N, C-alpha and C positions, 0 to 999 in steps of 0.2 A: 774634181775636188783637189785643192792644193794640199801639200804634205802638211802643213801647219794645222789646217783643219782635220785632216785625218788623224792626228795625234790628238788634238782636242776632243774628237769624237770618242776615240778609245779611251781616253782618260775620264769622259762623262759618263759613257755607259757603265764603267767599273765604279766610278764614284757614286752613281746611281744605286747600284747594286749593293755596294758598301754601306750606303746610308740607310737604305730602307730594309735591310734584311735583319731579322733576329733570329737568335740559334745557332750562330757560328758558320763555320765554313761549308759544313755539308747541307745547310739550309740555304746557302747561296748557290750550289751547283745547279738546281733546276733553272734559276733565274738566269745564269749565265748562259746556260744551254739555249734557253729560249731566245736571249738576245743575240747571241753568236751564230746559232744554227737558223732559228725561224725567222727572226726579225731581219738581221742584217746580212744574214747568209754569207758570213765569212768564212765558216767551215761547214762541211757535210756532217750528217749526224754520226757516221761510223768514225771520221777524223776526231771529232770531239769526244767520242767514248774512248779511242786509243789515247788521246791526250789526257783525258781523266784518269785512265789506269796509270798512265806514266805518272800524273801529278801526285797520286796515291802512293806511288813507290818511292818516291824521293822526300828527303826530310823538309819539314816545314809544314805550313798550313795549307790544307788543300785548295782552299779558296785563292789564296795568294798564288801558289803554284800553278793553278789552272789560269789565272789571269796573265801570268808571266808566260805561259806558254801561246796563249791566244795572242798577246801582244807581239811575242817574237815571230809567230806564224804569220801575223798580218804586216808587221813592219819593222821586223828585225829588233836588234838590241834596243834601240830607241823606243820602239812600241811596248817593250816589256817594261821599261822604266815607268812609262805613262799608264799603262794598266796596273803595274804593282802600285804606283803612287795612287791611283784612282781608287783601288780597292782596300787600301791600308788607311789612308788619310781619314775617311769620315769615323772610323773606329776609335783612331787616335785623338781626333777632337772631342768625339763624344766621352772618352774615358778621361781626357783631362778635364772636361767640364764636371763630370761626375764626381772626380777626385777633388776638385776644388769646392763643389757645393756638398758633396756628401759629408765631409768631415763636421759640417755644421748639423746634420740630420742624422747621424750614424746610430744614435740611441733612441730615435723615435719609433714607437711601437708600429704606428701607421705605416712608416716607410718599410720597416722590418717585414710587415705582413704584406705588403705590396710585391715585395721580393719574392717571399715564400709563395704567393698565389701565381706568381709568372712562371715559376718552374714546371708545372705540367704543360703549360702552353708551349714552352721552348721545346720540351720533349716531344710534343706533337709536331712542332714545326721542322724538327729534325726527322722524325719517322716518316712522315708522308712523303717527302721528297725521295727519300731512300728507297721507298717502296715503287715509286715511279721509275726512279732509275734502274732499279733491278729488273722491272719489267722490260724496259727498253734494251737491258743488256742480255735478256733472255733467261733470267733467273725465275724459277717458278716460285709462286707464292706459297707453295706446299713446302718448300724449304726454309721457312721462317723459324722453323725450330732450332736452325742452327745460330742465328744472333741471339735468341733467347737462351739457348743452353750457355753459349759463351758468357752472356752477361750474369747468368746464375752462378757458373763456376767463378767468375771473378768475385762476384757480390758475396755469395754464401760460403763458398769454400776458400776464398782468399787466394785463388791461384793466380800468378802474375800473368798479365796479358802476354809478355815476353814468351812463356812457355807455351802458351796456346798458340802463338804465331809460329813459333818453331815446330810444335806438332803438327799445325796445319801444313807447312810448307814440306814436312818430311812426309805426310800423308800425301799431298798432291802430287809429290815426286813419284813416291811409290805408285800411287794409283795409276799415274800416266805411264810409268815404266811396264808394269806388270798387267794391268787389266785394260787399258785404252789402247796400248799396243797389241795385245792380243785379239781384241775385238777387229782391228784394222786387218789383220791377216786372213 
């Protein structure tokens, strides 16, 4: 396959994912994984999971970060441009069209009810893939109390997610230094 076709293939794979995924970046991750690891075999599963961890740790949308890392791994900097454009372009086009059309229907009760009805489905579209990713990363389903507790702390007690992240980082470091290291000896 010549280089132009490889760039086009990268673009189309990520354009398709960007165009047909609802629920944001986390809902795209299982689709990206399926395309990149299972169908195209561009990455091994452990490489993808490492790349996903890296994509979560850098600023920006996780789906875009993942796409850029895949593109870079596959075809270097230009590959990153094609995957990045592929994942962003569908959302940009859809939001632009909605902005043009929505101003005409923003006060329509039917449209408002439709958007209210879609919210639970979007939550389910995010939660289901996260559970699958957690399983493949070796996280036990019995630890589901952690995200539920965090959600309740943010929602009910109005604790900033920044404090929860800082606490978790400090706890993780202390756990590793004092508990995990002692069990190795």
